[in-house]
N, C-alpha and C positions, 0 to 999 in steps of 0.2 A: 162526541168526546162527553165523558160524565159530566154534569154539576156538581157531583159529591163531593165533596172534600178529605173522607176522613178513612180510617183503619181500624178495626179494633183486633188490635189479637194480643197471645195467651202464652205466657210460658210456665205453666203448668208443672214446677221441679217436684224434686221430695218432700222439701221441707215446705212449702210452700209455694203459692201461684202470684205471680206478676201478668196483675194489663194492663196496655198502654192504650195509649191512644195515637197516631201514625197519622202525619198526612202520608199523599201518596208513592210521596220517593224514600218512605220506609222512615223519616226521621220522627223519636218521636217528643211529640210534645207535652204528653204528662203520663203517667204513670201510676198506679197504682197495687200496694204489694200485703199480701196477709200471708199467716203462719198457718199451717194445722198439723194433727199430731200424727207420728212412726209406734209402734206398737209393737211391743215385743213379748210377745205370751211363754212364748217357749225357747230356749236357747237355742241360738242358730237362725229361729222365727223371725223374720221381716212383716208387717202386713200393716195396708191404709185402710180408713175406711171413705170406700168411691165416695156413697153422697159425701160427702164432710168435702174431700176435694167439691163438689160441683157446684156444690153452695157454698165456699169461696169463690171461685170464679164465676158463681150467678153477685153473687156478693162485692166484686172488684171490679166487675162490669160498672153494677151500676153504681161503686162510688168512682170511675175514671170522666164516668161519663157526667155528674153531676159535679164534682170536683171543676172539670175542664168548662163547663158551660156550653156544650155544646149540644145542639139538635138531633137526636138520632136519626131523624130523615136522613141529614147528611152524611151515614155513614155509609159507604159504600157497600163491604162486606168485614166479613169474621174470619180468624183463621185462628185456631187451638196448634200449639206446638205444648210438650209434655216431654217425658219423665218416659221413657224406654224398657223392655225387658219386665217388667210385670206382668200378673195373671193373671186373670177374673173371669170366671165362669158365669154366666147369666142366663136364661131360662128365655124361652120363648116371645117373655115380653118383656125381655131387657134390663131385668129386675134381679141384680148381685146375690149369688146363691151362699159365698163366701164373701168377708175380707177379701182386697186386694192385697194378692201375692206379692210384698214389694219385688226390685229384680237388685236389694240389697240381703232377700233372705237365701238361706245355704240348706235349707230343710233337705233339698233332693241330692245329696251327694251321692243315695247310691244306686241312686238312676242314672247322675251322672257317669260314673263309672261304669256304668254298662250299656250306657250309647257309648263312652269315648271307647270301647273296645275295638280293636283295631275293623275289623272286615264291617259296622257298622259307623263309626268311624269315617271308612275312605267313602261312602256310599252319603251319606248326608255331607262332605265336603266336596267331591263330586260333580253333586246335584242341589249345593245353595253355596258352593265357597267358601265354609267357616267349619266348624266343632265348639257342640255348646260348654259348658262346663254347670256346676248346680246351680249356678244365678241364672242363668239360659232361662229360658221358654221351652223344651221338650223335656229337661227335667221333670218342671215345677209340673205341665200337664201329664206327664206319665206317675208324675206323685199325684196327682189327684184321682187317676182313673187307676191307679190301685190302694190307694189309700183312703177314699172318700170315695167312693164306690153310687151311692146313692146321690151324689151328688154329681157326678158323673154321667147319670142316668138322667138326667133333667137337665147336663149342658145343651143350651141349642147352640151356641158361639162359647170360644172364647178369645175374651179381651186383651187388648191393652190400655194403657191411661186414657189416653186420646182420645181414644175410642166410646170408651165410655161417656166421655164428657161431650163429645160431639153429637152419640146421640140421643144426651138429652136434649141437647140444642134443635136438634131436626126432629129426632125419631126415627130414626135411618143407621142400620148400624154397615158398616163401610169400615176398611185399614186403606192407607196410603201404599205405593208399591216399596218407601222405605223401612214402612212400619212393618209391614207384610215381612221385609229381608227378615228383620230382626227375631224371626220367630226360628230361626236357621231352617223354614220347612217350605222355603219360593226359593225358584228358579231365577236369581239374578237376569239370566238372559235371556230368557222365555216368559217373563213377571210371568208366572203363572204359581199357584201351589205343586209342590212337587209331588205328583200321588206315589210317587217309586218309594220316597222318604217316606211316607203319612203310612202308604198299604206295610213297612216294615214294621213299625213302629206301633202297627195300632190307632192310629187317630183320623176319626173319621173328616173326608175332608167337609163335607158339609157343618163341622162347627167349627169352620173356617169362614170369619167373613170374609166378601166380596173384596177385593185391590181393585185401585183406580189409581191414573195418578196423580200427582199429591195436586196439581192446579188445576184440579176438576173441581169445578163443585157440585158439594156433596148434598146439596138438599136450603132449609131457610129455614128460618128461625121459627121456629111452632107459636102460637096462641098462651102457652104456659110458659115458655122461657121465655117469652116476649116480657110475659107478668115477670118476670125469676128477677131479669136480668137490664130489666133497664129499656131491652134494643127494641126497636119493630118489630110487628111480625113479618115476614115475608122476606127480612133483612136476606144478601145471600152467603151462606157458609162453605170456605172453599177448603178439600177435604186436608189442605198440608201435609206437614211431615212433622214429627220428633225433636227432640232434641241434638241428638249430631247434625241430623242435614240440615235444620236454620243455624246452626251457630256455623258452623260452612259457610255460611247464605247472609247471615249478618255478619261476619268476619270478612265479607267480601273478597273470598277464596272458592266462588265459583267456580272463574276460569281455569282449565284443562295444566296440572301440574299447582297451582296454586297451594298453601297448606297455612293452617286455625291452628292455634292452641288453643285450650278449654282448657281455663284453672277454677272448679266448680269443684261440686264437690266429689263426685268422678272429675278426673283428670285426662285429657286426650289431646291426639295429636290426629288429625284427620286430613287427608291431598285427596283433591279433586282428578278426574282422571279416568278419560274412554276406553281405558285399558284394566281388565279385572286383572289384576296381580295379588297372590298371593303367597304367605309359607304353607304350603300345605301336612306338615307336621303342628303348627305353632302356632294357628295362622291370626292374624290380623280378626278385624271385625270388617268382615267383607258385603258392604250397604248398596240398595241402591240412590240413583241422585235424585235431586227437586228437578232435576235435569235427564227428562229420560232418556238422556242419550248418554248418561254417565256413570258413576259410579262414585265411592270412597272408602276409600281404602284407610278403620282410623284406629290408631293403637293409641288400648285405652286402658291407665292406670284405677283402679277400683275408688281410692279416697286416697285423690291429692289433695283437696282443699278439706274434702274430709278428714283429714289425718288432723292437721292445722285443730279443726272443729272440736275433732275428742281432744285433744293436749289442753283445747281452751277448757274447755265442759266437765273431764274431770282432773283436770290439775289446777287448777287456776279458779277453783269456782269464788275463791275469798275474794281475788281481785276482779273479776267481774262485778259481783255484788260490789265494790267499792268504786268501781267506777260507773255502776248503771247510776249512782247515784249522782254522780255528777257527770249524768249525759257525755261521758264518752266513750272511746269504739275500743273494748279485746282486743280487735284484734292491730287498731292502731298500735297500740300497747306492744304486744307481744310483736311486733319491726322494730320497736324502737330496743326493748330488750334483748329482742335477736341481733342488730345495729350494732350493739357496743360489744361484740363479742366475737371477735377473732373469725375468717371464712375457715371452711373444715373446723370450727365451735372444737379448741383445742380437743381433736380426736377423734369426737362424739360422735359414732355414727347412728344414725334411725335409720330404723325398715320400715317403708309405710305401707305393710302389705296389712292391715288390719283389717281384710273382711277378703280373701281373700286376694288372687292376684291376674289380670290376664292376661294385660304384655306383657312383654312377648317370654311369657312362660306357658301361659294356662296352665294353671295351679291354686284349685281351688282352698286344698289344705294350707300355703302360706300361707304363715301370720306375721305378726311385726312386733322392732323390737327397740328396747337401747343398747348400742354394744359401745361398751370400752367406758361406761359410768364412772368416775372418782369422786372422791370426793370436795372437789375444788370445779366441779359442775355447775353451772346454776340455773334455776329457769330459764334466763336467757342463751346459756347453752344447746339447753333444750330446745326451745323455741326452733334455732336457728337452726341444729339440727333434725327439725321434722320438714323444713324450709329443703335444705338440703338433700335431706333424705327423696325427697318430690324431685328432686331437680335433678339424680342421678337416675331416679329411673325413667325420665325420662330422657334422658338423653342413652341410655340401654333400649328406647321405647327407639327412638330416630337413628340408631345403626343397624338396629334389628330390619327398618323398612327400608333404608337405604341399601341390606342385602338384598333385599328383594327387588330392587330397581329404582326405587323412586330417589329421585335428587330433592334432599330439605336444604333448603341455602339459607333460613330464617322462615319465621311464624309471623302471622297476624295473630296475633293476642289477645283473647276475649275472658271475660268470668273473673268474677269475686276478687279472684287471687291477683286479678293486674290491679289491686287498688293499692299495694305492698310494692311503693318504686325500688326494696331491698328485695322482694321474693324478684322480681322481675331480672331484676340484675345478676340475683344468684341465678336463677332458672339461664341466660344467656348464655355466661360465662361458664357457668358446665359445660353444657351443650356445644361451646361455642358456637353460636349463633344468632342472629339478629333478632328485638322481638318489636313488631312494629303496633303497640297496641293503640285499639281502634277507641275511635274518640266516644261512644257509648259503650265501655265493652260490658257492663251490666244490662242493657238492654237489650244485649244483642242476641241475645237465639229471640226475642218478644221481635226484635224490628226486621228478624230473618223472614217468621212468621208473617208477618205485613208483608213484607216482599212479596211472599210467594203467592197472597194473593192476591195485589198488585198485577202480579202475574199470568193468574186464573182467571179475571175478571178484566184482562182485554188491556188496563196500563200501560205495562213496558211489555217487550215484543220477548224478552227473555230472561234467564239468570241470568246468562254471561254479561247482560248490558246493566243491571243492577249494581252491580263488584265497583261502579261506577261512582255509585252514588254514597258508598260508605267510605269514611273519612280517619286516617289514623292520628291519633293524639301525641302523638313523638314514639322514637325508637330508639330502643334499646342497643346499644355494643356488649359483645364480650368484653372482658378484660384481663388483660392480658396478666396480669401481676401474677394473680393466683392462680392460674390454671395449670403451672406445674401440680401446685398444693390439691389441687380438687382430683384430676386425675389420678394422684397416688388414691385421693376416697374413695374415687369411683372405684379401682382397680381390686381393694377390700370390701367397697357394698359389691362389688358381683362375687367376690367370691363365698362372702355370705349366704347367701341363694347360694349356694350349688353346698356347702356344710351344712345348712342350719334345715333342708330341705328333706332330707329322710324322719328329722327330727319332728319340724311342723307333722307328717304322715303319719312316726305313733301316736306323738299326744294329741293328734286326733281322734284314734282309738282306745287309751286310756279311758276305763268306766268310770 
């Protein structure tokens, strides 16, 4: 039995990095957060600086160790989780050749349309259980190959966000099975890169990092990484997994059939299953699980919490400035004004497709809108309509997942959206399902990463075992009072997608 007491874990998200110090049962003892930049150099392009991300990981590691006052010698191991579906070409020394192409980036619509043609889409689905959109790795990789041939020639490896951070920690390049399955070039059944898909797309296998189980030790903290992070050289680094998988674990939803809901920038519903089932026409994410004998089938909407963030940053700038002077949260204020608005937002609908949409439509042309605006509508109506629009879309995802055979009786809820009791209640009522809010819902991803490290280093025997360590703070039940009204609004929401889908495609082609 180890005498070491702590695990350091990171949740390297889209807007910032959270470092947590956990005990060996995944309980968060201290955390540190720092934001970093997102850049928009051209329309539809979204990039991040990988070295800024690494420097933030290093800085928050130092900060969490110093503020908690722990001896680095008592740290058992380190785990990194991160945003996924990013693309970063590096040379043979691991040096980035371009900025990191974000999962939000939509520059590769042309390549995505090409790989979505029936024969290629069928091959990719048969081999990987997925079909890519413009936000996924395959179109971005093809864009690099076709539009940046000089970069392509120098590319030794195609990495995601986490893999670059781990390279900076350990000097080793590798990827976990969950992260590999996100490329849609990896066979989730055989746990190998698909030679058939790579050959058909002209992507050399040697440019893809070696893949290994999530609980395997990747390497140790190097002398240089120790100098930057405050960790001891030689501290083990477990390869861990990306955000969707650690969220499943940090939500206490590892066991067969358990479901979690993450209300973050992107928002998704994930199911743990030992049987890989997916829709062959409009597939959900079909990913490997941290447990090597399971899969995660996840229905994701691209901008759930991101839609409310957009509303705050675009339409509530003056209020945000005033609230900041009072040291008050803009999100709390948004929930307060939304709560003063009746359910259904006086027939105002918001379509949260601000960056294309994935489940259950697989449509990178979809775009957002307020529908039904009139002179009596206020920012309170709009704020509530944003929350309700996200809830309508989650209901649509639930129904589509149930149609392929998954039983969804409720969710373990995590993510920043769970800070709003109103939003959680709206989601529960619209979907008709209870939401069990995880006690440490803001740290669930990092806690899931810490628990993966604990399993990898032998503290716990399996991921199923760690479910019992996750505490629920409250259970929110559907409110039947407004079910009929929400049913009507949901029906209109669904009709609007059908009506507007051809308009979105036409608008995309306007010069």
